[in-house]
DSSP file (Angstrom, degrees, kcal/mol; ACC not computed):
  #  RESIDUE AA STRUCTURE BP1 BP2  ACC     N-H-->O    O-->H-N    N-H-->O    O-->H-N    TCO  KAPPA ALPHA  PHI   PSI    X-CA   Y-CA   Z-CA
    1    1 A M              0   0    0      0, 0.0   154,-0.0     0, 0.0   158,-0.0   0.000 360.0 360.0 360.0 122.9   16.4   15.8    0.6
    2    2 A S        +     0   0    0      2,-0.1     2,-0.3     0, 0.0     0, 0.0   0.483 360.0 103.6-103.5  -3.9   15.5   17.6   -2.6
    3    3 A E        -     0   0    0      1,-0.0     2,-0.6     2,-0.0     0, 0.0  -0.605  62.5-142.4 -82.2 138.5   12.9   15.1   -3.9
    4    4 A T        +     0   0    0     -2,-0.3     2,-0.4     3,-0.0     3,-0.2  -0.893  22.3 178.5-104.0 121.3    9.3   16.2   -3.6
    5    5 A I        +     0   0    0     -2,-0.6    64,-0.1     1,-0.2   153,-0.0  -0.942  60.7  10.1-121.7 145.3    6.9   13.4   -2.8
    6    6 A F  S    S+     0   0    0     -2,-0.4     2,-0.3    63,-0.2    -1,-0.2   0.899  75.4 162.0  51.4  57.4    3.2   13.7   -2.2
    7    7 A T        -     0   0    0     -3,-0.2     2,-1.1    61,-0.1    -1,-0.2  -0.711  43.9-123.0 -91.7 154.3    2.6   17.3   -3.4
    8    8 A M        +     0   0    0     -2,-0.3     3,-0.1     3,-0.0    57,-0.0  -0.768  51.0 158.5 -98.1  89.7   -0.9   18.4   -4.2
    9    9 A G        -     0   0    0     -2,-1.1     2,-0.2     1,-0.3    -1,-0.0   0.158  51.2 -26.0 -92.5-151.9   -0.4   19.6   -7.8
   10   10 A E  S    S-     0   0    0      1,-0.0     2,-0.3    11,-0.0    -1,-0.3  -0.432  74.3-172.1 -63.8 131.8   -2.8   20.0  -10.7
   11   11 A Q        -     0   0    0     -2,-0.2     2,-0.4    -3,-0.1    10,-0.2  -0.873  24.0-157.9-130.1 157.2   -5.7   17.7  -10.1
   12   12 A S  E     -A   20   0A   0      8,-1.9     8,-2.1    -2,-0.3     2,-0.5  -0.992  21.7-132.2-129.8 143.6   -8.8   16.4  -11.9
   13   13 A T  E     -A   19   0A   0     -2,-0.4     6,-0.2     6,-0.2     5,-0.1  -0.830  18.0-152.9 -99.9 129.6  -11.7   14.9  -10.1
   14   14 A L    >   -     0   0    0      4,-3.0     3,-2.2    -2,-0.5     4,-0.1  -0.556  38.5 -80.5 -91.7 160.3  -13.2   11.7  -11.3
   15   15 A P  T 3  S+     0   0    0      0, 0.0     3,-0.4     0, 0.0    -1,-0.1  -0.393 123.1  37.9 -55.6 136.9  -16.8   10.6  -10.8
   16   16 A G  T 3  S-     0   0    0      1,-0.2    -2,-0.0    -3,-0.1    -3,-0.0   0.324 126.9 -86.6  96.1  -7.4  -17.0    9.2   -7.3
   17   17 A G  S <  S+     0   0    0     -3,-2.2    -1,-0.2     1,-0.3     2,-0.1   0.387  77.8 146.0  93.7  -3.6  -14.7   11.9   -5.9
   18   18 A S        -     0   0    0     -3,-0.4    -4,-3.0    -4,-0.1     2,-0.5  -0.458  38.8-143.5 -69.2 140.3  -11.3   10.3   -6.5
   19   19 A I  E     +A   13   0A   0     -6,-0.2     2,-0.3    -2,-0.1    -6,-0.2  -0.901  27.6 163.8-108.5 131.7   -8.6   12.8   -7.3
   20   20 A H  E     -A   12   0A   0     -8,-2.1    -8,-1.9    -2,-0.5    48,-0.1  -0.984  43.4-142.0-142.9 151.8   -5.9   12.0   -9.8
   21   21 A D  S    S+     0   0    0     -2,-0.3    -1,-0.1     1,-0.3     3,-0.1   0.843 107.1  25.7 -74.6 -36.5   -3.3   13.8  -11.9
   22   22 A H  S >  S-     0   0    0      1,-0.1     3,-2.7    -3,-0.1    -1,-0.3  -0.931  72.4-155.6-130.3 105.6   -4.0   11.3  -14.7
   23   23 A P  G >  S+     0   0    0      0, 0.0     3,-1.1     0, 0.0    -1,-0.1   0.759  92.2  66.6 -54.4 -25.7   -7.4    9.8  -14.6
   24   24 A N  G 3  S+     0   0    0      1,-0.3    -4,-0.0    -3,-0.1    -3,-0.0   0.607  88.8  68.3 -71.5  -9.7   -6.1    6.8  -16.6
   25   25 A Q  G <   +     0   0    0     -3,-2.7    -1,-0.3     2,-0.1    56,-0.2   0.130  67.4 144.1 -96.8  21.7   -4.0    5.8  -13.6
   26   26 A D    <   -     0   0    0     -3,-1.1    -6,-0.0     1,-0.1    55,-0.0  -0.295  64.9 -99.4 -57.3 143.6   -7.0    4.8  -11.4
   27   27 A I        -     0   0    0      1,-0.1    -1,-0.1    16,-0.0     2,-0.1  -0.539  44.4-130.1 -68.7 119.5   -6.1    1.8   -9.2
   28   28 A P        -     0   0    0      0, 0.0    16,-2.0     0, 0.0     2,-0.1  -0.412  12.4-124.9 -74.2 146.2   -7.7   -1.1  -11.0
   29   29 A Q  B     -B   43   0B   0     14,-0.2    14,-0.2     1,-0.2    12,-0.0  -0.440  50.8 -72.1 -76.1 160.9   -9.9   -3.6   -9.2
   30   30 A S        -     0   0    0     12,-1.4    -1,-0.2     1,-0.2    15,-0.1  -0.371  49.0-132.2 -52.8 131.0   -8.9   -7.3   -9.3
   31   31 A A  S    S+     0   0    0     13,-0.3    -1,-0.2    -3,-0.1    -2,-0.1   0.792  83.6  60.7 -65.3 -31.2   -9.8   -8.2  -12.9
   32   32 A E  S    S-     0   0    0      1,-0.1     3,-0.1     3,-0.0    -2,-0.0  -0.720  91.5-105.4-102.4 148.5  -11.7  -11.4  -12.1
   33   33 A P        -     0   0    0      0, 0.0     2,-0.3     0, 0.0    -1,-0.1  -0.305  47.5 -93.2 -64.8 154.4  -14.8  -11.7  -10.0
   34   34 A I        -     0   0    0     -4,-0.1     2,-0.2     3,-0.1     7,-0.1  -0.535  49.2-176.1 -72.7 127.6  -14.4  -13.1   -6.5
   35   35 A S    >   -     0   0    0     -2,-0.3     3,-1.0    -3,-0.1    -1,-0.0  -0.528  47.6 -86.9-110.3-177.9  -15.0  -16.8   -6.4
   36   36 A A  T 3  S+     0   0    0      1,-0.3    -2,-0.1    -2,-0.2    -1,-0.0   0.829 131.0  54.1 -59.8 -30.0  -15.0  -19.1   -3.5
   37   37 A A  T 3  S+     0   0    0      1,-0.1     2,-1.1     2,-0.0    -1,-0.3   0.715  88.4  87.5 -77.7 -20.1  -11.2  -19.4   -3.9
   38   38 A E    <   +     0   0    0     -3,-1.0    -1,-0.1     1,-0.2    -4,-0.0  -0.693  51.1 173.7 -84.0 101.9  -10.7  -15.7   -3.8
   39   39 A E        +     0   0    0     -2,-1.1     2,-0.4    61,-0.1    -1,-0.2   0.704  58.6  52.5 -80.3 -19.8  -10.3  -15.0   -0.1
   40   40 A F        -     0   0    0     54,-0.1     2,-0.6    61,-0.0    54,-0.1  -0.895  65.3-142.0-125.6 145.6   -9.5  -11.3   -0.4
   41   41 A I        +     0   0    0     -2,-0.4    47,-0.5    47,-0.1     2,-0.3  -0.934  47.1 147.8 -97.3 122.6  -10.9   -8.2   -2.1
   42   42 A F  E     - C   0  87B   0     -2,-0.6   -12,-1.4    45,-0.1     2,-0.3  -0.917  41.5-120.6-149.0 170.7   -7.9   -6.2   -3.4
   43   43 A Q  E     +BC  29  86B   0     43,-2.4    43,-2.3    -2,-0.3   -14,-0.2  -0.869  68.5  10.9-115.3 152.2   -6.8   -3.9   -6.1
   44   44 A G  E    S- C   0  85B   0    -16,-2.0     2,-0.5    -2,-0.3   -13,-0.3  -0.546  99.4 -36.9  91.9-149.1   -3.9   -4.4   -8.6
   45   45 A D    >   -     0   0    0     39,-1.7     3,-0.7    -2,-0.2     5,-0.3  -0.972  34.8-170.3-126.9 117.3   -1.9   -7.5   -9.4
   46   46 A K  G >  S+     0   0    0     -2,-0.5     3,-0.9     1,-0.2    39,-0.1   0.602  78.3  76.4 -81.9 -10.5   -0.8  -10.0   -6.8
   47   47 A T  G 3  S+     0   0    0      1,-0.2    -1,-0.2     2,-0.1    36,-0.0   0.634  80.5  68.9 -77.8 -12.0    1.5  -11.9   -9.1
   48   48 A T  G <  S-     0   0    0     -3,-0.7    -1,-0.2     2,-0.2    -2,-0.1   0.667 102.2-125.0 -81.6 -15.1    4.3   -9.2   -9.0
   49   49 A G  S <  S+     0   0    0     -3,-0.9    60,-2.8    56,-0.2    59,-2.7   0.493  73.3 116.2  87.8   2.6    5.1  -10.0   -5.4
   50   50 A V  E     -d  109   0B   0     -5,-0.3    35,-2.6    33,-0.2     2,-0.4  -0.934  40.9-179.3-109.0 120.3    4.7   -6.5   -4.0
   51   51 A L  E     -de 110  85B   0     58,-2.8    60,-3.0    -2,-0.6     2,-0.5  -0.975  16.5-161.6-126.6 126.3    1.8   -6.1   -1.5
   52   52 A F  E     -de 111  86B   0     33,-3.0    35,-2.5    -2,-0.4     2,-0.5  -0.926  12.1-164.3-102.8 124.4    0.7   -3.0    0.3
   53   53 A I  E     +de 112  87B   0     58,-3.1    60,-2.9    -2,-0.5    62,-0.3  -0.940  17.2 162.2-111.7 128.1   -1.4   -3.7    3.4
   54   54 A L  E     -de 113  88B   0     33,-2.4    35,-3.3    -2,-0.5    36,-0.3  -0.876  32.4-145.9-136.8 170.7   -3.5   -1.0    4.9
   55   55 A R        +     0   0    0     58,-0.6    33,-0.1    -2,-0.3     6,-0.1  -0.699  30.5 155.9-142.6  85.3   -6.4   -0.5    7.3
   56   56 A Y    >   -     0   0    0     -2,-0.2     3,-1.2     3,-0.2    34,-0.1  -0.889  16.5-175.6-111.7  97.9   -8.6    2.4    6.4
   57   57 A P  T 3  S+     0   0    0      0, 0.0    -1,-0.1     0, 0.0    31,-0.0   0.752  81.7  54.0 -67.3 -22.4  -12.1    1.8    7.8
   58   58 A D  T 3  S+     0   0    0      3,-0.1     4,-0.1     2,-0.0     3,-0.1   0.497 110.2  45.2 -90.4  -3.3  -13.5    5.0    6.2
   59   59 A Y  S <  S-     0   0    0     -3,-1.2    -3,-0.2     2,-0.2     4,-0.1  -0.961  77.3-123.2-139.3 152.6  -12.5    4.1    2.6
   60   60 A P  S    S-     0   0    0      0, 0.0    28,-0.2     0, 0.0    31,-0.1   0.902 102.7 -29.1 -60.1 -39.1  -12.5    1.2    0.2
   61   61 A Y  S    S-     0   0    0      1,-0.4     2,-0.3    -3,-0.1    -2,-0.2   0.333 122.9  -0.8-136.7 -78.6   -8.7    1.6   -0.1
   62   62 A F        -     0   0    0     -4,-0.1    -1,-0.4    -8,-0.0     2,-0.1  -0.809  66.5-107.3-119.3 157.9   -7.3    5.2    0.3
   63   63 A S     >  -     0   0    0     -2,-0.3     4,-2.9    -4,-0.1     5,-0.2  -0.415  47.8-102.5 -67.2 162.9   -8.6    8.6    1.0
   64   64 A A  H  > S+     0   0    0      1,-0.2     4,-2.0     2,-0.2     5,-0.2   0.911 124.4  46.9 -57.7 -43.3   -8.4   10.8   -2.2
   65   65 A E  H  > S+     0   0    0      1,-0.2     4,-2.0     2,-0.2    -1,-0.2   0.909 113.9  47.0 -66.3 -42.3   -5.3   12.6   -0.8
   66   66 A A  H  > S+     0   0    0      2,-0.2     4,-2.8     1,-0.2    -2,-0.2   0.870 109.7  54.1 -68.0 -36.4   -3.6    9.3    0.2
   67   67 A E  H  X S+     0   0    0     -4,-2.9     4,-2.7     2,-0.2     5,-0.2   0.919 108.8  48.6 -63.5 -42.6   -4.4    7.7   -3.1
   68   68 A E  H  X S+     0   0    0     -4,-2.0     4,-2.2    -5,-0.2    -2,-0.2   0.929 113.1  47.2 -62.4 -44.5   -2.7   10.5   -4.9
   69   69 A A  H  X S+     0   0    0     -4,-2.0     4,-2.6     2,-0.2   -63,-0.2   0.904 111.6  51.8 -63.0 -41.6    0.3   10.3   -2.7
   70   70 A F  H  X S+     0   0    0     -4,-2.8     4,-2.7     2,-0.2     5,-0.3   0.940 110.4  47.1 -59.6 -49.8    0.4    6.5   -3.1
   71   71 A L  H  X S+     0   0    0     -4,-2.7     4,-1.9     1,-0.2    -1,-0.2   0.890 114.7  46.5 -62.7 -40.1    0.3    6.8   -6.9
   72   72 A K  H  X S+     0   0    0     -4,-2.2     4,-1.7    -5,-0.2    -1,-0.2   0.899 112.8  50.7 -67.5 -40.3    3.0    9.4   -7.0
   73   73 A T  H  < S+     0   0    0     -4,-2.6     4,-0.4    -5,-0.2     3,-0.2   0.953 115.8  38.7 -64.9 -51.1    5.2    7.5   -4.6
   74   74 A I  H ><>S+     0   0    0     -4,-2.7     5,-2.5     1,-0.2     3,-1.3   0.862 112.5  58.9 -70.2 -32.2    5.1    4.2   -6.4
   75   75 A G  H ><5S+     0   0    0     -4,-1.9     3,-1.7    -5,-0.3    -1,-0.2   0.845  96.5  61.3 -62.4 -34.2    5.3    6.0   -9.8
   76   76 A A  T 3<5S+     0   0    0     -4,-1.7    -1,-0.3     1,-0.3    -2,-0.2   0.682 106.9  47.0 -65.7 -16.4    8.6    7.6   -8.7
   77   77 A L  T < 5S-     0   0    0     -3,-1.3    -1,-0.3    -4,-0.4    -2,-0.2   0.019 124.2-101.3-113.7  25.5   10.0    4.0   -8.5
   78   78 A Q  T < 5S+     0   0    0     -3,-1.7     2,-0.3     1,-0.2    -3,-0.2   0.775  86.1 121.0  59.6  30.9    8.6    2.8  -11.8
   79   79 A L      < -     0   0    0     -5,-2.5     2,-0.3    -8,-0.1    -1,-0.2  -0.784  40.0-171.5-110.4 163.2    5.7    1.0  -10.2
   80   80 A N    >   -     0   0    0     -2,-0.3     3,-1.7    -3,-0.1     4,-0.2  -0.925  41.6 -90.6-147.2 175.1    2.1    1.6  -10.9
   81   81 A A  T 3  S+     0   0    0     -2,-0.3     3,-0.4     1,-0.3   -36,-0.2   0.692 121.3  53.8 -63.6 -19.3   -1.3    0.7   -9.5
   82   82 A S  T 3  S+     0   0    0      1,-0.2    -1,-0.3   -38,-0.2   -55,-0.0   0.556 106.3  50.1 -94.6  -6.8   -1.6   -2.3  -11.9
   83   83 A N  S <  S+     0   0    0     -3,-1.7     2,-0.3   -39,-0.1   -33,-0.2   0.166 106.9  54.7-118.3  21.5    1.7   -4.0  -10.9
   84   84 A V  S    S-     0   0    0     -3,-0.4   -39,-1.7    -4,-0.2     2,-0.4  -0.938  77.8-125.0-136.4 162.2    1.3   -4.0   -7.2
   85   85 A A  E     -Ce  44  51B   0    -35,-2.6   -33,-3.0    -2,-0.3     2,-0.4  -0.897  18.8-166.4-109.4 142.3   -1.4   -5.4   -4.9
   86   86 A V  E     -Ce  43  52B   0    -43,-2.3   -43,-2.4    -2,-0.4     2,-0.4  -0.995   6.4-177.9-128.0 125.3   -3.3   -3.3   -2.3
   87   87 A V  E     -Ce  42  53B   0    -35,-2.5   -33,-2.4    -2,-0.4     2,-0.7  -0.988  16.3-151.2-126.2 133.8   -5.4   -4.9    0.3
   88   88 A N  E >   - e   0  54B   0    -47,-0.5     3,-1.6    -2,-0.4     6,-0.3  -0.898   2.6-164.4-103.6 110.5   -7.5   -3.0    3.0
   89   89 A L  T 3  S+     0   0    0    -35,-3.3   -34,-0.2    -2,-0.7    -1,-0.1   0.569  83.7  73.9 -73.8  -6.9   -7.8   -5.1    6.1
   90   90 A A  T 3  S+     0   0    0    -36,-0.3     2,-0.4   -31,-0.1    -1,-0.3   0.671  72.5 100.6 -75.7 -16.3  -10.6   -2.9    7.3
   91   91 A N  S X  S-     0   0    0     -3,-1.6     3,-1.8     1,-0.2   -50,-0.1  -0.586  77.0-139.6 -69.1 121.9  -12.8   -4.5    4.7
   92   92 A K  T 3  S+     0   0    0     -2,-0.4    -1,-0.2     1,-0.3    -3,-0.0   0.722  99.4  61.6 -59.7 -22.2  -14.8   -7.1    6.6
   93   93 A H  T 3  S+     0   0    0      2,-0.1    -1,-0.3   -52,-0.0    -4,-0.1   0.784  89.1  82.9 -72.2 -27.2  -14.4   -9.6    3.7
   94   94 A N  S <  S-     0   0    0     -3,-1.8     2,-0.2    -6,-0.3   -54,-0.1  -0.680  80.4-130.8 -88.2 121.2  -10.6   -9.6    4.1
   95   95 A P        -     0   0    0      0, 0.0     2,-0.9     0, 0.0    -2,-0.1  -0.452   3.3-142.8 -69.6 138.7   -9.2  -11.9    6.8
   96   96 A N        +     0   0    0     -2,-0.2     2,-0.5    -7,-0.1    -2,-0.0  -0.404  61.7 125.1 -92.8  55.0   -6.7  -10.4    9.2
   97   97 A D     >  -     0   0    0     -2,-0.9     4,-2.4     1,-0.1     3,-0.2  -0.963  53.6-153.7-123.8 115.1   -4.8  -13.6    9.3
   98   98 A W  H  > S+     0   0    0     -2,-0.5     4,-2.7    22,-0.3     5,-0.2   0.880  95.2  52.4 -57.3 -43.7   -1.0  -13.5    8.3
   99   99 A G  H  > S+     0   0    0      1,-0.2     4,-2.3     2,-0.2    -1,-0.2   0.904 111.8  45.7 -61.2 -42.1   -0.9  -17.1    7.1
  100  100 A R  H  > S+     0   0    0      2,-0.2     4,-2.5    -3,-0.2     5,-0.3   0.873 111.5  52.6 -70.1 -36.8   -3.9  -16.6    4.8
  101  101 A I  H  X S+     0   0    0     -4,-2.4     4,-2.6     2,-0.2     5,-0.5   0.946 112.5  45.2 -60.6 -48.1   -2.4  -13.3    3.5
  102  102 A M  H  X S+     0   0    0     -4,-2.7     4,-1.8     1,-0.2    -2,-0.2   0.903 114.8  47.4 -64.5 -41.9    0.9  -15.1    2.7
  103  103 A K  H  < S+     0   0    0     -4,-2.3    -1,-0.2    -5,-0.2    -2,-0.2   0.918 117.7  40.9 -66.9 -43.0   -0.8  -18.1    1.1
  104  104 A F  H  < S+     0   0    0     -4,-2.5    -2,-0.2    -5,-0.2    -3,-0.2   0.943 126.9  29.0 -72.6 -48.9   -3.2  -16.0   -1.1
  105  105 A F  H  < S-     0   0    0     -4,-2.6   -56,-0.2    -5,-0.3    -3,-0.2   0.769  80.0-156.1 -87.4 -26.2   -0.9  -13.2   -2.2
  106  106 A E     <  -     0   0    0     -4,-1.8    -4,-0.1    -5,-0.5    -3,-0.1   0.914  29.5-174.9  48.2  50.3    2.5  -15.1   -2.1
  107  107 A P        -     0   0    0      0, 0.0   -57,-0.2     0, 0.0     3,-0.1  -0.331  34.4-168.7 -78.2 157.3    4.3  -11.7   -1.7
  108  108 A K  S    S+     0   0    0    -59,-2.7    29,-2.3     1,-0.3     2,-0.4   0.649  84.7  34.1-106.6 -32.6    8.1  -11.1   -1.7
  109  109 A K  E    S-df  50 137B   0    -60,-2.8   -58,-2.8    27,-0.2     2,-0.4  -0.993  70.7-173.0-128.6 124.5    7.9   -7.5   -0.5
  110  110 A I  E     -df  51 138B   0     27,-2.7    29,-3.4    -2,-0.4     2,-0.5  -0.966   6.5-163.4-121.7 131.2    5.2   -6.4    1.9
  111  111 A I  E     -df  52 139B   0    -60,-3.0   -58,-3.1    -2,-0.4     2,-0.8  -0.964   6.6-156.0-116.4 117.7    4.6   -2.8    3.0
  112  112 A L  E     -df  53 140B   0     27,-3.0    29,-2.5    -2,-0.5     2,-1.1  -0.843   8.6-162.4 -92.0 109.7    2.5   -2.2    6.1
  113  113 A L  E    S-df  54 141B   0    -60,-2.9   -58,-0.6    -2,-0.8    30,-0.2  -0.758  76.3 -30.6 -96.7  91.0    1.0    1.3    5.7
  114  114 A G  S    S+     0   0    0     27,-2.5     2,-0.6    -2,-1.1    -1,-0.2   0.610 105.1 128.7  77.4  11.8   -0.1    2.3    9.2
  115  115 A V        -     0   0    0    -62,-0.3    -1,-0.3    26,-0.3    26,-0.1  -0.893  60.8-127.9-101.8 121.2   -0.9   -1.4   10.2
  116  116 A E    >   -     0   0    0     -2,-0.6     3,-1.5     1,-0.2     4,-0.4  -0.520  11.3-139.0 -68.6 127.7    0.7   -2.5   13.4
  117  117 A P  G > >S+     0   0    0      0, 0.0     5,-2.2     0, 0.0     3,-1.7   0.856 101.2  61.5 -55.5 -36.5    2.7   -5.7   12.8
  118  118 A T  G > 5S+     0   0    0      1,-0.3     3,-1.5     3,-0.2     6,-0.1   0.762  91.3  66.8 -65.1 -23.1    1.5   -7.1   16.1
  119  119 A S  G < 5S+     0   0    0     -3,-1.5    -1,-0.3     1,-0.3    -3,-0.0   0.693 105.3  44.2 -68.9 -16.6   -2.2   -6.9   14.9
  120  120 A L  G < 5S-     0   0    0     -3,-1.7   -22,-0.3    -4,-0.4    -1,-0.3   0.158 125.2-105.4-107.8  14.1   -1.2   -9.6   12.4
  121  121 A K  T < 5S+     0   0    0     -3,-1.5    -3,-0.2     1,-0.2    -2,-0.1   0.803  78.0 136.6  62.7  32.3    0.7  -11.6   15.1
  122  122 A L      < -     0   0    0     -5,-2.2    -1,-0.2     1,-0.1    -2,-0.1  -0.655  62.4 -93.0 -96.3 161.2    4.1  -10.5   13.7
  123  123 A P        -     0   0    0      0, 0.0     2,-0.2     0, 0.0    -1,-0.1  -0.247  57.1 -78.2 -64.7 163.9    6.9   -9.4   15.9
  124  124 A V        -     0   0    0     -7,-0.1     2,-0.4    -6,-0.1    -8,-0.0  -0.471  50.4-171.5 -62.7 131.1    7.3   -5.7   16.7
  125  125 A I        -     0   0    0     -2,-0.2     3,-0.1    -3,-0.1    -7,-0.1  -0.994  23.2-123.0-127.0 122.1    8.9   -3.9   13.8
  126  126 A A    >   -     0   0    0     -2,-0.4     3,-1.1     1,-0.1    14,-0.3  -0.216  41.4 -85.8 -60.8 153.8   10.0   -0.3   14.3
  127  127 A H  T 3  S+     0   0    0      1,-0.3    14,-0.3    12,-0.1    -1,-0.1  -0.352 114.8  15.7 -61.7 141.8    8.5    2.2   11.9
  128  128 A N  T 3  S+     0   0    0     12,-2.7     2,-0.3     1,-0.3    -1,-0.3   0.819 108.7 106.6  59.6  35.0   10.5    2.6    8.7
  129  129 A S  E <   -G  140   0B   0     -3,-1.1    11,-2.6    11,-1.0     2,-0.3  -0.877  56.9-142.6-130.2 164.7   12.3   -0.6    9.4
  130  130 A Y  E     -G  139   0B   0     -2,-0.3     2,-0.5     9,-0.2     9,-0.2  -0.947   4.5-149.2-133.8 158.3   12.0   -4.0    7.8
  131  131 A M  E     -G  138   0B   0      7,-2.4     7,-2.8    -2,-0.3     2,-0.6  -0.990  16.7-142.9-124.3 124.7   12.1   -7.6    8.9
  132  132 A K  E     -G  137   0B   0     -2,-0.5     5,-0.2     5,-0.2     2,-0.1  -0.785  22.8-176.4 -92.0 123.6   13.4  -10.3    6.5
  133  133 A G        -     0   0    0      3,-2.7    -1,-0.0    -2,-0.6     0, 0.0  -0.411  43.5 -92.6-104.2-175.1   11.5  -13.6    6.7
  134  134 A R  S    S+     0   0    0     -2,-0.1     3,-0.1     1,-0.1    -2,-0.0   0.857 122.3  16.7 -67.2 -34.7   12.1  -16.9    4.9
  135  135 A I  S    S+     0   0    0      1,-0.3     2,-0.3     0, 0.0    -1,-0.1   0.798 130.0  15.3-107.6 -40.6    9.7  -16.0    2.1
  136  136 A A        -     0   0    0    -27,-0.0    -3,-2.7    -5,-0.0     2,-0.5  -0.892  61.1-126.5-137.8 162.0    9.1  -12.2    2.2
  137  137 A T  E     -fG 109 132B   0    -29,-2.3   -27,-2.7    -2,-0.3     2,-0.5  -0.949  24.1-149.1-110.8 132.8   10.5   -9.0    3.7
  138  138 A V  E     -fG 110 131B   0     -7,-2.8    -7,-2.4    -2,-0.5     2,-0.6  -0.897   6.6-163.8-107.4 125.8    8.1   -6.8    5.6
  139  139 A F  E     -fG 111 130B   0    -29,-3.4   -27,-3.0    -2,-0.5     2,-0.5  -0.945   9.2-157.6-107.6 119.3    8.5   -3.0    5.7
  140  140 A N  E     +fG 112 129B   0    -11,-2.6   -12,-2.7    -2,-0.6   -11,-1.0  -0.858  26.1 149.2-101.2 127.0    6.6   -1.3    8.4
  141  141 A T  E     -f  113   0B   0    -29,-2.5   -27,-2.5    -2,-0.5   -26,-0.3  -0.854  44.0 -80.2-144.7-179.6    5.8    2.4    8.0
  142  142 A F        -     0   0    0     -2,-0.3   -27,-0.1   -29,-0.2     2,-0.1  -0.321  48.3 -98.5 -79.6 162.9    3.2    5.0    8.8
  143  143 A S     >  -     0   0    0    -30,-0.2     4,-1.8   -29,-0.1     5,-0.2  -0.396  36.9-109.6 -71.5 161.3   -0.1    5.6    7.1
  144  144 A F  H  > S+     0   0    0      1,-0.2     4,-2.6     2,-0.2     5,-0.2   0.881 120.0  58.1 -61.4 -36.6   -0.1    8.4    4.5
  145  145 A E  H  > S+     0   0    0      1,-0.2     4,-1.5     2,-0.2    -1,-0.2   0.908 105.8  49.1 -60.6 -40.8   -2.3   10.5    6.8
  146  146 A E  H  > S+     0   0    0      1,-0.2     4,-0.8     2,-0.2    -1,-0.2   0.886 112.1  48.8 -64.2 -37.8    0.4   10.3    9.5
  147  147 A M  H  < S+     0   0    0     -4,-1.8     7,-0.4     1,-0.2     3,-0.4   0.847 105.9  56.5 -72.0 -33.1    3.0   11.3    7.0
  148  148 A F  H  < S+     0   0    0     -4,-2.6    -1,-0.2     1,-0.2    -2,-0.2   0.886 109.6  47.2 -61.2 -36.7    0.9   14.2    5.8
  149  149 A A  H  < S+     0   0    0     -4,-1.5     2,-0.4     1,-0.2    -1,-0.2   0.653 118.2  40.4 -80.5 -16.3    0.9   15.5    9.3
  150  150 A D     X  -     0   0    0     -4,-0.8     4,-1.6    -3,-0.4     3,-0.4  -0.893  59.8-165.9-141.4 105.5    4.6   15.1   10.0
  151  151 A V  H  > S+     0   0    0     -2,-0.4     4,-2.4     1,-0.2     5,-0.2   0.835  91.7  59.3 -60.1 -34.5    7.2   16.0    7.3
  152  152 A Q  H  > S+     0   0    0      1,-0.2     4,-2.5     2,-0.2    -1,-0.2   0.904 103.8  50.5 -63.2 -41.0    9.9   14.1    9.2
  153  153 A K  H  > S+     0   0    0     -3,-0.4     4,-2.5     1,-0.2    -1,-0.2   0.901 110.3  50.8 -62.0 -40.1    7.9   10.9    9.0
  154  154 A K  H  X S+     0   0    0     -4,-1.6     4,-2.6    -7,-0.4    -2,-0.2   0.915 110.7  48.0 -64.0 -43.9    7.5   11.4    5.3
  155  155 A K  H  X S+     0   0    0     -4,-2.4     4,-2.1     2,-0.2    -2,-0.2   0.920 112.7  48.0 -64.3 -43.9   11.3   12.0    4.8
  156  156 A L  H  X S+     0   0    0     -4,-2.5     4,-1.9     1,-0.2     5,-0.2   0.917 112.8  49.8 -62.8 -42.7   12.2    8.9    6.8
  157  157 A F  H  X S+     0   0    0     -4,-2.5     4,-3.3    -5,-0.2     5,-0.3   0.953 109.8  49.7 -58.7 -51.6    9.7    6.8    4.9
  158  158 A W  H  X S+     0   0    0     -4,-2.6     4,-2.1     1,-0.2     5,-0.2   0.897 109.5  50.7 -60.8 -43.5   10.9    7.9    1.5
  159  159 A G  H  X S+     0   0    0     -4,-2.1     4,-1.2     1,-0.2    -1,-0.2   0.927 118.6  37.0 -60.6 -45.7   14.6    7.2    2.3
  160  160 A E  H  X S+     0   0    0     -4,-1.9     4,-2.8    -5,-0.2    -2,-0.2   0.868 113.2  56.7 -75.3 -37.0   13.9    3.7    3.5
  161  161 A F  H  X S+     0   0    0     -4,-3.3     4,-2.8    -5,-0.2     5,-0.3   0.909 104.9  51.8 -63.5 -42.4   11.1    2.9    1.0
  162  162 A K  H  X S+     0   0    0     -4,-2.1     4,-2.0    -5,-0.3    -1,-0.2   0.921 113.2  45.6 -58.7 -43.8   13.4    3.6   -2.0
  163  163 A T  H  X S+     0   0    0     -4,-1.2     4,-0.9    -5,-0.2    -2,-0.2   0.928 113.1  50.1 -64.9 -45.5   16.0    1.3   -0.6
  164  164 A F  H >< S+     0   0    0     -4,-2.8     3,-0.8     1,-0.2    -2,-0.2   0.934 113.9  42.9 -60.8 -49.6   13.4   -1.4    0.2
  165  165 A I  H 3< S+     0   0    0     -4,-2.8    -1,-0.2     1,-0.2    -2,-0.2   0.864 113.3  53.6 -67.2 -35.3   11.9   -1.4   -3.2
  166  166 A G  H 3<        0   0    0     -4,-2.0    -1,-0.2    -5,-0.3    -2,-0.2   0.637 360.0 360.0 -73.6 -14.0   15.3   -1.2   -4.9
  167  167 A S    <<        0   0    0     -4,-0.9    -1,-0.2    -3,-0.8    -2,-0.2   0.481 360.0 360.0 -81.2 360.0   16.6   -4.3   -3.0
């Protein structure tokens, strides 16, 4: 594999400590304030049908290193932070209920980043594999931190993720 994903290149630090190659690519918050109808706090755009689900208790969404890797990874596939949705299930406001996730986000492609499918009452899905449902396809993979620690996990992720997003 000759493609380089998640390298730590030239960086700039934004107020608040987030690290980005391009400060203008900060992950946008949901544009509208949360109303009674808004069950989830998330970033990005839920109307595109691509949903990233993660569970990082120490961060609102990603660690600075994971956020940079996320932006580079989706950017390599012509996606960006404003045309995907990201929800952190560690946020106490966000229900860990699969039915409510599906109803609210109406996703077509779901990426579980380090979230065990069984924690959402889904069947077991092997890492870097996907399960096609009636409405959406779920891709289960490792968290970015796990991929940083193991190059093989990163390579397996990238090969399958490109296929999944391209399908």
